[in-house]
Each structure stands twice: as structure tokens, then as C-alpha cells.
LUMDREN-519362 format. One record per residue (C-alpha): x, y, z. Coordinates in steps of 0.25 Angstrom, whole numbers, padded with zeros to 4 digits, always signed. Layout:
BEGIN
torro px->X&py->Y&pz->Z
...
//
This chain:
BEGIN
torro px->+0057&py->-0213&pz->+0016
torro px->+0066&py->-0201&pz->+0013
torro px->+0068&py->-0189&pz->+0020
torro px->+0060&py->-0176&pz->+0013
torro px->+0072&py->-0166&pz->+0008
torro px->+0073&py->-0154&pz->-0001
torro px->+0081&py->-0165&pz->-0011
torro px->+0068&py->-0176&pz->-0009
torro px->+0056&py->-0166&pz->-0010
torro px->+0064&py->-0157&pz->-0024
torro px->+0064&py->-0172&pz->-0031
torro px->+0052&py->-0179&pz->-0026
torro px->+0043&py->-0180&pz->-0039
torro px->+0029&py->-0180&pz->-0042
torro px->+0020&py->-0193&pz->-0045
torro px->+0006&py->-0196&pz->-0050
torro px->-0001&py->-0192&pz->-0035
torro px->+0006&py->-0186&pz->-0023
torro px->+0018&py->-0192&pz->-0018
torro px->+0022&py->-0192&pz->-0004
torro px->+0037&py->-0192&pz->+0002
torro px->+0039&py->-0196&pz->+0017
torro px->+0050&py->-0191&pz->+0026
torro px->+0059&py->-0202&pz->+0032
torro px->+0062&py->-0193&pz->+0047
torro px->+0049&py->-0185&pz->+0048
torro px->+0035&py->-0195&pz->+0048
torro px->+0024&py->-0190&pz->+0041
torro px->+0032&py->-0177&pz->+0034
torro px->+0031&py->-0178&pz->+0018
torro px->+0032&py->-0173&pz->+0005
torro px->+0020&py->-0174&pz->-0005
torro px->+0023&py->-0173&pz->-0020
torro px->+0010&py->-0170&pz->-0028
torro px->+0009&py->-0172&pz->-0044
torro px->+0012&py->-0159&pz->-0047
torro px->+0025&py->-0159&pz->-0039
torro px->+0020&py->-0152&pz->-0028
torro px->+0027&py->-0155&pz->-0016
torro px->+0023&py->-0154&pz->-0001
torro px->+0026&py->-0157&pz->+0013
torro px->+0017&py->-0165&pz->+0022
torro px->+0015&py->-0171&pz->+0035
torro px->+0005&py->-0184&pz->+0038
torro px->+0004&py->-0186&pz->+0053
torro px->-0006&py->-0194&pz->+0061
torro px->-0017&py->-0189&pz->+0069
torro px->-0021&py->-0201&pz->+0077
torro px->-0025&py->-0211&pz->+0068
torro px->-0027&py->-0199&pz->+0057
torro px->-0016&py->-0196&pz->+0048
torro px->-0014&py->-0183&pz->+0042
torro px->-0008&py->-0175&pz->+0034
torro px->-0003&py->-0160&pz->+0032
torro px->+0005&py->-0151&pz->+0019
torro px->+0018&py->-0145&pz->+0027
torro px->+0020&py->-0135&pz->+0014
torro px->+0025&py->-0137&pz->+0000
torro px->+0039&py->-0140&pz->-0002
torro px->+0045&py->-0126&pz->-0008
torro px->+0039&py->-0116&pz->+0003
torro px->+0044&py->-0126&pz->+0012
torro px->+0054&py->-0136&pz->+0014
torro px->+0056&py->-0150&pz->+0016
torro px->+0063&py->-0147&pz->+0031
torro px->+0053&py->-0136&pz->+0034
torro px->+0041&py->-0146&pz->+0030
torro px->+0048&py->-0155&pz->+0040
torro px->+0048&py->-0146&pz->+0052
torro px->+0033&py->-0144&pz->+0048
torro px->+0030&py->-0159&pz->+0048
torro px->+0039&py->-0158&pz->+0063
torro px->+0031&py->-0150&pz->+0069
torro px->+0018&py->-0154&pz->+0063
torro px->+0020&py->-0166&pz->+0068
torro px->+0023&py->-0160&pz->+0084
torro px->+0010&py->-0155&pz->+0082
torro px->+0002&py->-0167&pz->+0079
torro px->+0012&py->-0173&pz->+0091
torro px->+0005&py->-0162&pz->+0101
torro px->-0009&py->-0165&pz->+0094
torro px->-0009&py->-0152&pz->+0087
torro px->-0012&py->-0155&pz->+0074
torro px->-0007&py->-0148&pz->+0062
torro px->-0021&py->-0150&pz->+0056
torro px->-0026&py->-0141&pz->+0067
torro px->-0017&py->-0130&pz->+0064
torro px->-0019&py->-0131&pz->+0050
torro px->-0035&py->-0128&pz->+0052
torro px->-0030&py->-0116&pz->+0062
torro px->-0021&py->-0110&pz->+0050
torro px->-0035&py->-0110&pz->+0040
torro px->-0041&py->-0102&pz->+0053
torro px->-0032&py->-0092&pz->+0053
torro px->-0034&py->-0079&pz->+0049
torro px->-0033&py->-0077&pz->+0033
torro px->-0024&py->-0064&pz->+0029
torro px->-0036&py->-0059&pz->+0022
torro px->-0047&py->-0059&pz->+0031
torro px->-0036&py->-0052&pz->+0040
torro px->-0034&py->-0042&pz->+0029
torro px->-0046&py->-0038&pz->+0029
torro px->-0049&py->-0036&pz->+0042
torro px->-0035&py->-0029&pz->+0043
torro px->-0042&py->-0019&pz->+0034
torro px->-0054&py->-0019&pz->+0043
torro px->-0047&py->-0017&pz->+0055
torro px->-0034&py->-0008&pz->+0052
torro px->-0036&py->-0003&pz->+0039
torro px->-0050&py->+0002&pz->+0038
torro px->-0050&py->+0008&pz->+0052
torro px->-0037&py->+0013&pz->+0053
torro px->-0032&py->+0019&pz->+0040
torro px->-0039&py->+0030&pz->+0033
torro px->-0047&py->+0029&pz->+0022
torro px->-0038&py->+0028&pz->+0010
torro px->-0029&py->+0019&pz->+0016
torro px->-0038&py->+0009&pz->+0022
torro px->-0043&py->+0009&pz->+0007
torro px->-0029&py->+0004&pz->+0001
torro px->-0026&py->-0006&pz->+0011
torro px->-0038&py->-0011&pz->+0007
torro px->-0035&py->-0011&pz->-0007
torro px->-0020&py->-0016&pz->-0007
torro px->-0025&py->-0029&pz->+0003
torro px->-0036&py->-0032&pz->-0006
torro px->-0030&py->-0030&pz->-0018
torro px->-0017&py->-0037&pz->-0014
torro px->-0016&py->-0046&pz->-0006
torro px->-0019&py->-0059&pz->-0012
torro px->-0031&py->-0070&pz->-0008
torro px->-0017&py->-0079&pz->-0005
torro px->-0014&py->-0071&pz->+0003
torro px->-0027&py->-0068&pz->+0011
torro px->-0030&py->-0082&pz->+0013
torro px->-0017&py->-0085&pz->+0021
torro px->-0017&py->-0085&pz->+0035
torro px->-0012&py->-0073&pz->+0042
torro px->-0001&py->-0081&pz->+0049
torro px->+0004&py->-0087&pz->+0036
torro px->+0008&py->-0074&pz->+0027
torro px->+0022&py->-0073&pz->+0027
torro px->+0032&py->-0062&pz->+0022
torro px->+0034&py->-0071&pz->+0008
torro px->+0019&py->-0069&pz->+0007
torro px->+0018&py->-0054&pz->+0008
torro px->+0030&py->-0053&pz->-0001
torro px->+0025&py->-0061&pz->-0011
torro px->+0013&py->-0052&pz->-0010
torro px->+0022&py->-0040&pz->-0011
torro px->+0029&py->-0045&pz->-0024
torro px->+0018&py->-0048&pz->-0032
torro px->+0013&py->-0031&pz->-0032
torro px->+0029&py->-0030&pz->-0038
torro px->+0021&py->-0024&pz->-0050
torro px->+0016&py->-0011&pz->-0039
torro px->+0025&py->-0010&pz->-0030
torro px->+0018&py->+0000&pz->-0023
torro px->+0005&py->-0008&pz->-0021
torro px->+0014&py->-0019&pz->-0017
torro px->+0021&py->-0010&pz->-0006
torro px->+0008&py->-0003&pz->-0001
torro px->+0000&py->-0018&pz->+0001
torro px->+0013&py->-0022&pz->+0008
torro px->+0013&py->-0009&pz->+0019
torro px->-0004&py->-0014&pz->+0021
torro px->+0003&py->-0030&pz->+0022
torro px->+0012&py->-0023&pz->+0033
torro px->+0002&py->-0018&pz->+0042
torro px->-0009&py->-0029&pz->+0038
torro px->+0002&py->-0039&pz->+0046
torro px->+0005&py->-0030&pz->+0055
torro px->-0009&py->-0028&pz->+0060
torro px->-0011&py->-0045&pz->+0062
torro px->+0000&py->-0045&pz->+0071
torro px->-0005&py->-0035&pz->+0079
torro px->-0019&py->-0043&pz->+0080
torro px->-0011&py->-0056&pz->+0081
torro px->-0014&py->-0062&pz->+0067
torro px->+0002&py->-0064&pz->+0067
torro px->+0014&py->-0066&pz->+0075
torro px->+0020&py->-0053&pz->+0078
torro px->+0032&py->-0048&pz->+0069
torro px->+0026&py->-0058&pz->+0057
torro px->+0021&py->-0047&pz->+0048
torro px->+0025&py->-0052&pz->+0034
torro px->+0024&py->-0041&pz->+0026
torro px->+0037&py->-0035&pz->+0033
torro px->+0052&py->-0036&pz->+0026
torro px->+0043&py->-0037&pz->+0013
torro px->+0052&py->-0027&pz->+0003
torro px->+0043&py->-0014&pz->-0002
torro px->+0044&py->-0012&pz->-0017
torro px->+0051&py->-0001&pz->-0020
torro px->+0042&py->+0012&pz->-0023
torro px->+0044&py->+0022&pz->-0031
torro px->+0039&py->+0036&pz->-0026
torro px->+0032&py->+0041&pz->-0036
torro px->+0030&py->+0057&pz->-0037
torro px->+0023&py->+0066&pz->-0045
torro px->+0022&py->+0080&pz->-0043
torro px->+0015&py->+0092&pz->-0053
torro px->+0022&py->+0102&pz->-0057
torro px->+0016&py->+0117&pz->-0056
torro px->+0013&py->+0117&pz->-0071
torro px->+0006&py->+0102&pz->-0072
torro px->-0001&py->+0107&pz->-0058
torro px->-0006&py->+0118&pz->-0066
torro px->-0009&py->+0109&pz->-0079
torro px->-0017&py->+0100&pz->-0069
torro px->-0026&py->+0111&pz->-0063
torro px->-0029&py->+0116&pz->-0077
torro px->-0033&py->+0100&pz->-0080
torro px->-0042&py->+0102&pz->-0068
torro px->-0048&py->+0116&pz->-0072
torro px->-0053&py->+0108&pz->-0087
torro px->-0059&py->+0097&pz->-0080
torro px->-0066&py->+0107&pz->-0071
torro px->-0069&py->+0115&pz->-0082
torro px->-0075&py->+0104&pz->-0089
torro px->-0082&py->+0097&pz->-0078
torro px->-0077&py->+0082&pz->-0080
torro px->-0072&py->+0081&pz->-0065
torro px->-0080&py->+0086&pz->-0053
torro px->-0075&py->+0099&pz->-0047
torro px->-0073&py->+0090&pz->-0034
torro px->-0062&py->+0081&pz->-0044
torro px->-0057&py->+0094&pz->-0046
torro px->-0057&py->+0101&pz->-0034
torro px->-0050&py->+0089&pz->-0026
torro px->-0039&py->+0089&pz->-0037
torro px->-0036&py->+0103&pz->-0034
torro px->-0035&py->+0101&pz->-0020
torro px->-0026&py->+0089&pz->-0020
torro px->-0015&py->+0099&pz->-0029
torro px->-0019&py->+0113&pz->-0020
torro px->-0018&py->+0105&pz->-0007
torro px->-0009&py->+0093&pz->-0008
torro px->-0019&py->+0084&pz->-0001
torro px->-0021&py->+0069&pz->-0002
torro px->-0031&py->+0065&pz->-0011
torro px->-0041&py->+0059&pz->+0001
torro px->-0039&py->+0072&pz->+0010
torro px->-0046&py->+0080&pz->-0002
torro px->-0056&py->+0070&pz->-0005
torro px->-0060&py->+0069&pz->+0011
torro px->-0060&py->+0084&pz->+0012
torro px->-0072&py->+0090&pz->+0018
torro px->-0078&py->+0104&pz->+0018
torro px->-0078&py->+0106&pz->+0034
torro px->-0065&py->+0102&pz->+0032
torro px->-0061&py->+0114&pz->+0026
torro px->-0056&py->+0127&pz->+0033
torro px->-0058&py->+0140&pz->+0023
torro px->-0051&py->+0147&pz->+0034
torro px->-0037&py->+0141&pz->+0035
torro px->-0039&py->+0136&pz->+0021
torro px->-0037&py->+0122&pz->+0025
torro px->-0045&py->+0108&pz->+0025
torro px->-0042&py->+0100&pz->+0038
torro px->-0044&py->+0087&pz->+0037
torro px->-0046&py->+0079&pz->+0050
torro px->-0039&py->+0066&pz->+0044
torro px->-0032&py->+0061&pz->+0033
torro px->-0020&py->+0050&pz->+0031
torro px->-0010&py->+0059&pz->+0041
torro px->-0023&py->+0065&pz->+0050
torro px->-0029&py->+0078&pz->+0050
torro px->-0024&py->+0087&pz->+0039
torro px->-0024&py->+0101&pz->+0036
torro px->-0025&py->+0102&pz->+0020
torro px->-0021&py->+0119&pz->+0019
torro px->-0028&py->+0126&pz->+0006
torro px->-0022&py->+0136&pz->-0002
torro px->-0030&py->+0147&pz->-0009
torro px->-0030&py->+0138&pz->-0022
torro px->-0038&py->+0126&pz->-0014
torro px->-0047&py->+0134&pz->-0006
torro px->-0052&py->+0139&pz->-0020
torro px->-0053&py->+0125&pz->-0025
torro px->-0061&py->+0121&pz->-0012
torro px->-0072&py->+0135&pz->-0015
torro px->-0075&py->+0130&pz->-0029
torro px->-0078&py->+0116&pz->-0025
torro px->-0094&py->+0114&pz->-0024
torro px->-0099&py->+0109&pz->-0012
torro px->-0110&py->+0097&pz->-0012
torro px->-0120&py->+0097&pz->+0000
torro px->-0119&py->+0087&pz->+0010
torro px->-0105&py->+0083&pz->+0004
torro px->-0094&py->+0086&pz->+0015
torro px->-0082&py->+0082&pz->+0007
torro px->-0074&py->+0093&pz->-0002
torro px->-0071&py->+0085&pz->-0013
torro px->-0086&py->+0077&pz->-0016
torro px->-0087&py->+0064&pz->-0022
torro px->-0101&py->+0060&pz->-0029
torro px->-0108&py->+0052&pz->-0019
torro px->-0117&py->+0062&pz->-0011
torro px->-0106&py->+0067&pz->+0001
torro px->-0095&py->+0060&pz->-0002
torro px->-0081&py->+0065&pz->-0006
torro px->-0075&py->+0060&pz->-0018
torro px->-0067&py->+0046&pz->-0018
torro px->-0056&py->+0050&pz->-0025
torro px->-0050&py->+0057&pz->-0039
torro px->-0045&py->+0045&pz->-0047
torro px->-0055&py->+0046&pz->-0061
torro px->-0055&py->+0062&pz->-0061
torro px->-0039&py->+0062&pz->-0058
torro px->-0037&py->+0052&pz->-0067
torro px->-0045&py->+0060&pz->-0078
torro px->-0037&py->+0073&pz->-0075
torro px->-0023&py->+0069&pz->-0073
torro px->-0022&py->+0063&pz->-0086
torro px->-0029&py->+0076&pz->-0091
torro px->-0018&py->+0086&pz->-0084
torro px->-0007&py->+0075&pz->-0093
torro px->-0004&py->+0069&pz->-0079
torro px->-0009&py->+0054&pz->-0081
torro px->+0001&py->+0048&pz->-0068
torro px->-0002&py->+0061&pz->-0058
torro px->-0007&py->+0056&pz->-0045
torro px->-0016&py->+0063&pz->-0037
torro px->-0006&py->+0060&pz->-0026
torro px->+0005&py->+0068&pz->-0035
torro px->-0005&py->+0080&pz->-0031
torro px->-0001&py->+0081&pz->-0017
torro px->+0014&py->+0079&pz->-0022
torro px->+0012&py->+0089&pz->-0031
torro px->+0008&py->+0099&pz->-0021
torro px->+0021&py->+0094&pz->-0012
torro px->+0030&py->+0098&pz->-0023
torro px->+0025&py->+0110&pz->-0026
torro px->+0025&py->+0114&pz->-0010
torro px->+0039&py->+0109&pz->-0010
torro px->+0042&py->+0118&pz->-0022
torro px->+0036&py->+0129&pz->-0016
torro px->+0047&py->+0129&pz->-0003
torro px->+0037&py->+0122&pz->+0006
torro px->+0044&py->+0114&pz->+0018
torro px->+0043&py->+0099&pz->+0017
torro px->+0037&py->+0100&pz->+0031
torro px->+0025&py->+0111&pz->+0028
torro px->+0024&py->+0102&pz->+0014
torro px->+0021&py->+0091&pz->+0022
torro px->+0009&py->+0097&pz->+0035
torro px->+0003&py->+0103&pz->+0018
torro px->+0002&py->+0088&pz->+0013
torro px->-0002&py->+0082&pz->+0028
torro px->+0010&py->+0074&pz->+0029
torro px->+0012&py->+0068&pz->+0042
torro px->+0026&py->+0062&pz->+0040
torro px->+0038&py->+0072&pz->+0037
torro px->+0043&py->+0061&pz->+0027
torro px->+0030&py->+0060&pz->+0018
torro px->+0034&py->+0075&pz->+0014
torro px->+0048&py->+0072&pz->+0012
torro px->+0046&py->+0065&pz->+0000
torro px->+0044&py->+0080&pz->-0007
torro px->+0059&py->+0085&pz->-0001
torro px->+0066&py->+0083&pz->-0014
torro px->+0056&py->+0092&pz->-0020
torro px->+0062&py->+0102&pz->-0014
torro px->+0075&py->+0101&pz->-0021
torro px->+0068&py->+0108&pz->-0033
torro px->+0066&py->+0121&pz->-0029
torro px->+0078&py->+0123&pz->-0020
torro px->+0086&py->+0120&pz->-0033
torro px->+0078&py->+0131&pz->-0041
torro px->+0081&py->+0139&pz->-0030
torro px->+0096&py->+0137&pz->-0030
torro px->+0096&py->+0138&pz->-0045
torro px->+0090&py->+0150&pz->-0046
torro px->+0101&py->+0157&pz->-0035
torro px->+0111&py->+0151&pz->-0042
torro px->+0108&py->+0157&pz->-0056
torro px->+0109&py->+0171&pz->-0047
torro px->+0120&py->+0169&pz->-0041
torro px->+0133&py->+0169&pz->-0052
torro px->+0145&py->+0167&pz->-0045
torro px->+0152&py->+0156&pz->-0052
torro px->+0152&py->+0162&pz->-0067
torro px->+0165&py->+0155&pz->-0069
torro px->+0159&py->+0141&pz->-0068
torro px->+0149&py->+0143&pz->-0078
torro px->+0148&py->+0134&pz->-0089
torro px->+0152&py->+0143&pz->-0103
torro px->+0150&py->+0136&pz->-0116
torro px->+0162&py->+0136&pz->-0126
//
């Protein structure tokens, strides 16, 4: 019997039925070659009078030397009366990744995250985590498994990165609950895809164009007054969509000119209202028994989203790629162009971190350049440097 080496495994040829090659150094350690050409390392051993056989792994994922080490470890357990088969049964009974993902959604996402964040966690996990990974015991999920999943989503890099962030939190949760060993998070060190920040700012002329379309839709009655009011308030306040849709009449302080949200993405927040925004609020029909400013179709409910009417409105305005969130960016860009400071803009938008508002810093260059050009045009001290056409 030869020693099982890499060269021997590579040259082993398949036959009409399973063929076995046994190692001449380690009793019971062998190679099985199937008729299809698959090569698998095996271990055959005895427990009492019974002969048992276990699979160590396929050639490729593991080498002959790695399989030999696994066989030696298994034989040591047999000698101590700890059968490898018993360990396999325990593995089968170990918590599966899919079951723990469901538990994570219930115990962490649903109870500790705000509505939209919780819903996004559920969407990413339900839609993107494959059944193959869900069936794996939690301790067997490796960095290679996570990287493979991330790579499979390369066509949608933003979504791939969001899923990776959720998986990092999930495996941290597993470690905190003793479901995996500490410092074994397989989602760490998987490289994120580069994302291009998409920034779309409406110019004052474009905002006026959008306003005209809203007036036309309002006159036609092709969208509910609550939908039209919601879009106008988003433009005028820079608030997040969910903040406007969830706002209640009891939170409106006419005297102070604001809506005081008891909770938002960044905690309690005040939405400051201009005179125009207050006029929009005055135009909204109040429905008896409904506490919400922007009402939905169901009695006593708020509008859930603006996706369908917004799609029609933006196309009609000539902005088919304009997102609802771009209205918030546009509010910020106009604030910067008006000379407001970034800290003030951050407070208006409800940012909890200064770096979030800093993304608008480059917009401050435009009014500065305009001012410098205006001043320079009126200070004519270098006439000799002017270019004169011959």
C-alpha cells in the first residue's frame, strides 16, 4: 500500500465503481475515488466489533496532509472512547445560521431598531442570504463563505455593502450570546465595494418647475391633497420622508412655527417651519379621528409611502431619476448657497454628527466664488494685465 500524497491523489483514476486506496503509514486512512472522478478522503476504524467509516473531506478543499491530521485526531478520540460519529450528531443538532438570523431579527432588529431600519434588516436578510448559508451550523460559517456571498452581489455594490454591515452586526450578536467564539466574526475584513455617492440637487429653477407640476396635479385632482402636501413639506423643510409621514397634529406648535417630533432617526427633533410651510399645513384637510397630518387611505392611518404618486410627479416634471431624499439634499444646498453655516444646517436637518453635514461643505465654494468674482470685477487695478485682441 502506498502513502497517500498529493501526487498520488492527482493521478488516481476512476473506475466502473468506487475505488479505494489505503495509506501504508496510518491504518484506516484512505482515499475513495468515485466513478465520476470525485476524490474523497476517508477514515475506517473499529468500535468494539463494529467497523465504521467517516468522510474527512474532498480533495481540493483539503489536502492529503490536512486529511491525515483529521484522521489522526479522530483516531485519538476513538482511543479515548469519544466516537467521531457522536460529534457529528452534535454538529447536526447545533443551531443553524438561518434559525439564528430569524432570532436576531426578532430580538435585535425588531426590538432595538426604528421601523424603517428594522424593515431594511429583514429585507436584506430575507432576500439576499441564500438557503445554503442558512442551513450551515453557525460555527461553521467562515470568512470565505461571507466573502463569496458578498462577491455574488457585485452587480449591486451598495446593497452588497449594506448586507455585509448587517451580517457584521449579526455575528457580533452571536458572539455576545455565546453562539460563536469571541473574535471569530467572519464578516470582518471582507473588503467593501467602492460606492459612488449619488448627489442630486435641484436648482431654484428646477424647484419652481416641480412646484408648477404639483399645482397642476392639485388642480386636476390626480393625486390626493395629502400626497401633494407631503411633497411640498419635504421641499420646504428638508425633513426625512418618515418624519413627515409620521407627524401628528398634536406635535404641531403654530406659535413657535415648528413640529416637535418625540422621536426620529436621531432621537427627538424639531422641524422648523417657514411661513410657506405653515400655509401648506393650513391647506391640508383634517380627517376626524385621524391624528396624522399626512393621512393614508385606511381610517386613522398615516400615508405609508409616496412611491407610486412620486414616480408620476417626477416624470411629469422631467426628473425621472429624482429620489424623494434628493429633496432633502436640495434644501441643504439652497441653505449653503444662502450663506448659512454648516452647524446651523445640521441642526435644521437633524444631523447628530457634524461629519454628516460636512458632505455639503463643497457647495459653499459656489457663492464664495461668485462673491469674489463680483468684487474683482469692480476693483480694476491691473489694466495692463488685460488681454487685448490684436
